[in-house]
C-alpha positions as CSV (number, residue, x, y, z in Angstrom):
1,Y,-17.5,10.1,36.3
2,Q,-17.6,12.3,33.2
3,I,-16.1,11.7,29.9
4,A,-15.2,15.2,28.0
5,P,-16.2,15.3,24.6
6,A,-13.3,14.6,22.2
7,A,-11.1,17.4,20.9
8,M,-11.9,16.9,17.2
9,P,-11.4,19.4,14.2
10,K,-14.7,21.2,13.1
11,G,-16.4,19.8,10.1
12,E,-19.0,17.1,8.9
13,Y,-18.6,13.7,10.3
14,R,-20.0,10.3,9.7
15,Q,-19.5,6.8,11.0
16,I,-17.3,4.9,8.6
17,S,-15.8,1.4,8.3
18,G,-12.3,0.6,6.9
19,N,-13.8,-1.1,3.9
20,T,-16.4,1.6,3.4
21,A,-13.4,4.2,3.6
22,T,-11.2,2.3,1.0
23,A,-14.6,2.2,-1.4
24,Y,-14.8,6.1,-1.2
25,G,-10.9,6.4,-1.3
26,L,-11.1,4.7,-4.6
27,T,-14.1,6.5,-5.9
28,T,-12.4,9.8,-5.2
29,A,-8.9,9.1,-6.6
30,A,-10.6,8.1,-9.8
31,H,-12.7,11.6,-9.8
32,L,-9.3,13.2,-8.9
33,A,-7.7,11.4,-11.9
34,G,-10.6,12.2,-14.2
35,I,-11.1,8.5,-15.2
36,S,-13.4,5.7,-14.5
37,L,-13.1,3.5,-11.9
38,F,-13.3,-0.5,-12.7
39,L,-13.2,-3.1,-10.1
40,G,-12.7,-6.6,-10.9
41,S,-13.2,-8.5,-7.7
42,Y,-14.1,-12.0,-6.2
43,P,-15.9,-12.4,-3.0
44,I,-14.0,-13.2,0.2
45,T,-13.9,-12.4,3.7
46,P,-13.0,-9.9,5.0
47,A,-12.9,-7.9,1.5
48,S,-16.2,-8.4,-0.1
49,D,-17.8,-5.4,1.7
50,I,-15.6,-3.0,-0.6
51,L,-17.1,-4.8,-4.0
52,H,-20.7,-4.3,-2.3
53,E,-20.1,-0.8,-1.7
54,L,-18.5,0.2,-5.0
55,S,-21.6,-1.9,-6.6
56,K,-24.0,1.1,-5.7
57,H,-22.3,3.9,-7.2
58,K,-22.5,3.4,-10.9
59,H,-23.9,6.8,-10.9
60,L,-20.5,7.7,-10.3
61,G,-18.9,6.1,-13.1
62,V,-17.8,3.1,-11.3
63,I,-17.9,-0.1,-12.7
64,T,-18.0,-3.3,-10.9
65,F,-17.3,-7.0,-12.2
66,Q,-17.8,-10.0,-9.8
67,A,-15.6,-12.5,-11.6
68,E,-15.8,-16.3,-11.5
69,D,-12.5,-16.3,-9.8
70,E,-9.7,-14.6,-8.4
71,I,-7.6,-14.8,-11.3
72,A,-10.4,-13.4,-13.8
73,A,-10.8,-10.6,-11.4
74,I,-7.3,-9.3,-11.7
75,G,-7.1,-10.1,-15.4
76,A,-10.1,-7.7,-15.9
77,A,-8.8,-5.1,-13.7
78,L,-5.3,-5.3,-15.4
79,G,-7.3,-5.3,-19.0
80,A,-9.1,-2.0,-17.7
81,S,-5.8,-0.4,-16.7
82,F,-4.6,-0.9,-20.3
83,A,-8.0,0.6,-21.8
84,G,-7.1,3.8,-19.4
85,K,-9.4,3.1,-16.7
86,L,-8.2,3.0,-12.9
87,G,-8.0,-0.8,-12.3
88,V,-8.6,-2.0,-8.9
89,T,-9.0,-5.7,-7.3
90,T,-9.6,-6.6,-3.9
91,T,-9.0,-9.6,-2.1
92,S,-7.6,-11.4,1.1
93,G,-4.4,-13.6,1.8
94,P,-5.7,-16.8,-0.5
95,G,-6.8,-14.5,-3.2
96,M,-3.5,-12.8,-3.3
97,A,-1.6,-16.3,-3.7
98,L,-4.0,-16.6,-6.9
99,K,-3.3,-13.1,-8.2
100,T,0.4,-13.5,-7.9
101,E,1.1,-14.1,-11.7
102,T,-1.2,-11.3,-13.0
103,I,0.5,-8.9,-10.5
104,G,4.1,-9.9,-12.3
105,L,2.3,-9.1,-15.7
106,A,1.3,-5.9,-14.6
107,I,4.9,-5.1,-13.3
108,M,6.2,-6.2,-16.8
109,T,3.7,-4.2,-18.7
110,E,4.0,-1.2,-16.5
111,L,0.6,-0.2,-16.1
112,P,-1.2,1.3,-13.3
113,L,-3.1,-1.2,-11.2
114,V,-4.1,-1.2,-7.3
115,V,-4.3,-4.3,-5.5
116,I,-5.9,-4.3,-2.0
117,N,-5.2,-7.1,0.3
118,V,-7.5,-7.0,3.3
119,Q,-5.7,-9.5,5.6
120,R,-7.0,-12.5,7.6
121,G,-5.4,-15.3,9.6
122,G,-3.7,-17.9,7.4
123,P,-2.1,-19.8,6.0
124,S,-4.5,-21.5,3.4
125,T,-8.5,-20.8,4.4
126,G,-6.8,-20.1,7.9
127,L,-9.0,-17.6,9.9
128,P,-11.3,-16.0,7.5
129,T,-13.2,-13.8,10.1
130,K,-10.1,-12.9,12.5
131,T,-7.4,-10.4,11.8
132,E,-3.7,-10.7,10.9
133,Q,-0.9,-9.0,9.6
134,S,1.0,-11.9,8.0
135,D,1.0,-11.1,4.2
136,L,3.9,-8.6,4.6
137,F,6.3,-10.9,3.0
138,Q,3.9,-11.8,0.6
139,A,3.2,-8.4,-0.7
140,V,7.1,-7.4,-0.7
141,Y,8.4,-10.4,-2.1
142,G,5.5,-13.0,-3.3
143,R,6.1,-13.0,-7.0
144,N,8.7,-14.9,-9.6
145,G,11.6,-12.8,-10.9
146,E,12.9,-9.4,-9.7
147,A,9.5,-7.9,-9.1
148,P,9.7,-4.9,-6.9
149,L,6.5,-3.0,-6.7
150,P,5.3,-0.3,-3.9
151,V,3.5,-1.5,-0.7
152,I,1.6,0.8,1.5
153,A,-0.6,-0.1,4.7
154,A,-3.7,2.0,6.2
155,L,-3.4,2.6,9.8
156,S,-6.8,2.9,10.9
157,P,-10.4,2.7,9.5
158,T,-10.7,6.5,8.6
159,D,-6.9,6.2,7.1
160,C,-8.3,3.8,4.4
161,F,-9.6,6.3,2.5
162,T,-6.1,8.5,2.4
163,T,-4.3,5.5,1.8
164,A,-6.4,4.2,-1.2
165,I,-6.2,7.8,-2.8
166,E,-2.2,7.5,-2.2
167,A,-2.1,4.0,-3.7
168,A,-3.9,5.2,-6.5
169,R,-1.7,8.4,-7.2
170,I,1.5,6.4,-7.0
171,A,0.1,3.6,-9.4
172,I,-0.9,6.2,-11.9
173,K,2.1,8.4,-11.5
174,Y,4.7,5.5,-12.0
175,R,2.9,3.3,-14.2
176,T,3.2,0.3,-11.6
177,P,1.1,-1.9,-9.7
178,V,0.8,-0.9,-6.0
179,I,-0.4,-3.3,-2.9
180,M,-2.6,-1.5,-0.2
181,L,-2.5,-3.5,2.8
182,S,-5.8,-3.7,5.4
183,D,-6.8,-6.2,7.5
184,G,-10.0,-7.4,9.3
185,Y,-9.5,-5.3,12.2
186,L,-9.7,-2.3,10.1
187,A,-12.1,-3.4,7.9
188,N,-14.8,-4.1,9.9
189,G,-13.8,-1.6,12.6
190,A,-15.6,2.1,12.6
191,E,-14.9,5.4,13.7
192,P,-16.0,9.0,12.9
193,W,-14.9,10.1,10.0
194,R,-14.4,14.0,8.9
195,I,-16.0,14.4,5.3
196,P,-13.1,16.1,3.3
197,E,-13.8,18.7,0.7
198,L,-13.0,17.3,-2.8
199,A,-11.4,21.0,-3.6
200,D,-8.7,20.1,-0.7
201,L,-7.6,17.1,-2.2
202,E,-4.7,17.5,-4.8
203,P,-5.8,16.6,-8.6
204,I,-4.0,13.1,-9.8
205,E,-2.5,13.5,-13.5
206,P,-3.0,10.5,-15.7
207,N,-1.2,12.2,-18.6
208,F,-2.2,9.9,-21.2
209,A,0.1,9.8,-24.3
210,T,-1.3,11.2,-27.2
211,E,1.2,11.4,-30.3
212,P,4.3,9.8,-31.3
213,N,7.5,10.0,-29.3
214,A,10.3,8.6,-31.7
215,E,11.1,8.7,-35.4
216,E,12.1,5.9,-37.8
217,N,13.1,6.4,-41.1
218,G,11.7,10.1,-40.9
219,K,8.5,9.0,-39.7
220,P,7.0,9.4,-36.5
221,I,6.6,6.1,-34.3
222,F,5.7,5.6,-30.6
223,H,8.2,3.8,-28.5
224,P,5.8,2.4,-25.4
225,Y,8.8,2.1,-23.1
226,T,10.9,5.5,-23.1
227,R,10.8,6.9,-19.8
228,N,10.1,10.1,-18.0
229,E,11.9,11.8,-15.5
230,F,10.0,9.1,-12.7
231,L,11.0,6.4,-15.1
232,A,7.3,5.9,-15.9
233,R,6.5,4.8,-19.5
234,P,4.1,6.4,-21.3
235,W,0.1,5.3,-20.9
236,A,-1.5,5.1,-24.3
237,I,-5.1,4.3,-24.4
238,P,-5.6,1.6,-27.0
239,G,-7.3,2.9,-30.2
240,T,-5.4,6.3,-30.2
241,A,-3.8,7.0,-33.8
242,G,-0.4,6.3,-34.1
243,L,0.2,4.9,-30.7
244,E,-0.2,1.0,-31.7
245,H,2.2,-0.7,-29.3
246,R,2.6,-4.2,-28.0
247,I,2.3,-5.6,-24.3
248,G,2.7,-8.7,-22.9
249,G,4.6,-10.9,-20.2
250,L,7.7,-11.3,-22.3
251,E,10.7,-9.3,-21.5
252,K,10.8,-5.9,-23.3
253,A,13.3,-4.1,-25.2
254,H,14.4,-0.8,-23.8
255,E,12.1,2.0,-25.4
256,T,10.8,0.2,-28.6
257,G,8.7,-2.6,-26.1
258,A,9.8,-5.2,-28.8
259,V,10.1,-8.9,-27.3
260,S,13.9,-9.1,-26.3
261,H,16.0,-12.3,-24.9
262,N,19.1,-9.9,-25.0
263,P,21.0,-10.5,-21.7
264,D,22.1,-7.0,-21.5
265,N,18.8,-5.7,-22.1
266,H,17.1,-7.9,-19.6
267,A,19.9,-6.6,-17.2
268,Q,18.8,-2.9,-18.0
269,M,15.2,-3.5,-17.9
270,V,15.2,-5.0,-14.4
271,E,17.5,-2.3,-13.0
272,L,15.2,0.4,-14.5
273,R,12.1,-1.4,-13.0
274,A,13.7,-1.5,-9.8
275,K,15.1,2.2,-9.8
276,K,11.4,3.3,-10.7
277,V,10.0,1.8,-7.4
278,A,13.0,3.0,-5.3
279,G,12.4,6.6,-6.8
280,I,9.2,6.8,-5.3
281,V,10.8,7.7,-2.0
282,A,11.1,11.2,-3.2
283,D,7.3,11.4,-3.1
284,I,7.2,9.6,0.5
285,P,7.1,12.2,3.3
286,D,9.6,11.7,5.9
287,L,8.6,9.4,8.7
288,E,7.8,11.6,11.9
289,V,8.5,10.4,15.3
290,D,6.1,11.4,18.4
291,D,8.8,11.7,21.0
292,P,7.5,14.6,23.3
293,S,10.5,14.7,25.7
294,G,13.0,13.9,23.2
295,K,14.7,12.0,25.9
296,A,13.3,8.4,24.8
297,K,15.7,5.5,24.3
298,V,13.0,3.2,23.1
299,L,11.4,3.5,20.0
300,V,8.2,1.3,19.4
301,L,7.4,1.4,15.5
302,G,4.3,0.0,14.0
303,W,2.4,-0.5,10.6
304,G,-1.0,-1.0,9.7
305,S,-3.6,-1.4,12.2
306,T,-1.1,-1.7,15.3
307,Y,-1.3,1.9,15.4
308,G,-4.4,2.0,17.9
309,P,-2.8,-0.4,20.2
310,I,0.7,1.0,19.9
311,T,-0.6,4.6,20.7
312,A,-2.9,3.4,23.6
313,A,0.1,1.7,25.2
314,V,2.5,4.5,24.5
315,R,0.1,6.8,26.3
316,R,-0.4,4.7,29.2
317,V,3.8,4.4,29.6
318,R,3.8,8.2,29.4
319,N,1.3,8.8,31.9
320,S,3.5,6.8,34.4
321,G,6.2,9.2,34.1
322,R,8.2,7.6,31.6
323,N,9.9,8.7,28.2
324,I,9.0,6.6,25.4
325,A,9.1,7.6,21.4
326,R,6.4,6.0,18.9
327,A,6.2,5.9,14.8
328,Q,4.2,4.2,12.3
329,L,4.7,3.4,8.9
330,R,2.5,3.7,6.0
331,H,4.7,3.1,3.4
332,L,6.6,-0.4,3.6
333,N,8.2,-0.3,0.0
334,P,10.0,1.9,-0.3
335,F,10.7,3.2,3.3
336,P,10.6,6.9,4.2
337,A,14.2,8.3,3.4
338,N,14.7,9.1,6.8
339,L,13.8,5.6,8.7
340,G,17.4,4.7,8.8
341,E,18.7,7.9,10.5
342,I,15.5,7.2,13.2
343,L,16.5,3.5,13.8
344,A,19.7,4.6,14.6
345,N,18.6,7.4,17.2
346,Y,17.4,4.8,19.9
347,D,19.0,2.3,22.0
348,A,16.2,0.0,21.5
349,V,13.8,-0.4,18.7
350,I,10.8,-2.6,19.1
351,V,8.1,-3.7,16.4
352,P,4.6,-5.0,17.6
353,E,3.2,-6.5,14.8
354,M,0.4,-9.5,14.4
355,N,3.0,-11.8,12.6
356,R,6.1,-13.7,13.5
357,G,8.0,-10.6,12.9
358,Q,7.9,-9.8,9.4
359,L,8.6,-6.2,9.4
360,A,11.4,-6.7,11.8
361,T,13.3,-9.0,9.6
362,I,13.0,-6.7,6.9
363,L,14.4,-3.8,8.7
364,R,17.1,-6.1,10.4
365,A,18.2,-7.2,6.8
366,Q,17.9,-3.4,5.2
367,Y,19.5,-1.3,8.0
368,L,21.5,-3.8,9.9
369,V,20.0,-2.7,13.3
370,D,18.9,-4.9,16.1
371,V,15.0,-4.5,15.8
372,Q,13.4,-6.6,18.4
373,S,10.3,-8.4,17.4
374,Y,7.0,-8.1,19.4
375,S,5.2,-11.0,17.7
376,R,1.2,-11.7,18.4
377,V,-0.3,-14.2,16.1
378,R,-3.9,-15.0,17.8
379,G,-6.3,-13.8,15.1
380,L,-6.9,-10.8,17.7
381,P,-5.6,-7.2,18.0
382,I,-2.6,-6.6,20.1
383,S,-3.5,-6.2,23.8
384,L,-2.6,-2.7,24.6
385,T,-2.7,-3.5,28.5
386,Q,0.0,-6.4,27.9
387,L,2.1,-4.2,25.4
388,A,2.2,-1.3,28.0
389,V,3.6,-3.7,30.7
390,D,6.2,-5.1,28.3
391,L,7.1,-1.6,27.1
392,D,7.8,-0.7,30.7
393,D,10.2,-3.8,31.1
394,L,12.0,-3.1,27.8
395,I,12.5,0.6,29.3
396,D,13.9,-0.8,32.4
397,K,16.5,-3.2,30.7
398,T,17.5,-0.5,28.4
399,E,18.2,1.8,31.1
400,G,20.0,-1.0,33.1
401,R,17.1,-0.7,35.9
402,S,16.7,-5.0,35.4
């Protein structure tokens, strides 16, 4: 029995784990933006290796801070963002619970921040060394008040590199915290990674504010909550002459940034923050569907690390001569613009995920589509063998054979 070489693009390759790829992606994103990377982190399984890796790269302008707890870690990261750095914090589910208040502060202050959750089994201490995808609700909804933010998920160990850059790009462009979801399966898994050329990667423009943007009594002043075409506010580095301003957790007056308890202003600011996050869809590529025959009636829709089991199970089903479609989401808030149309094109949509059906629940609510949940919460990746069998059964049912 012979195994032929894998068909892979030419280039220089190395083996890489998901956590290492995440660290490299963050370092690259800071380089692309021309700013320093600051990581505020508290050690937690299975995210600690990101801290370990980044601590090796002081020569690349990376600053790592091992804080006394999760709250201090994200507070320091947000402070670094205020100071003009790429602020990042890394954790897992229990740490996300502790970071929630400061994530809300980042939403209110509208500062760039990348929050990486390497998911594990929960709740509470749960299963520190086992994988799970059970923090999606927490990422999308888990804050007080109307507090939307972008959520994206890596698909594979090597994709952690690309996803980390994407998280930083969105955070900087839209002045918002971004949650990147990985998990223990991706963090500790490894695969060959084609090392990209820096010249091939798109620069990230921080576009710092450098001068006043308003007038008062004929004098130039700075309004920190004026907005550009993306509804992003100016990012002014402290100490820049003429750009003194206040920030904090209290509601801000539109444009001036003064503390405001006015009901109409609050409604306006809530709406603006929501529109800003919703508008990120313009930067999200349409979801691509793998449906070679164009005759499939069943769509398998996944997110995150289910990419591997879904791809292998779908391949097995197709090899038996059956038609089935597959798609994998990276952007979980907001969703790609064409997702609703895709869901409506198939007689059955099934969503395998390592939780009790969190993405399926969100899709049902947002698109009013009868999405079927394929739930596995065992601390293990989904079995491709069992998934292939169950997909065969679903095709039979959809085609009226059972």
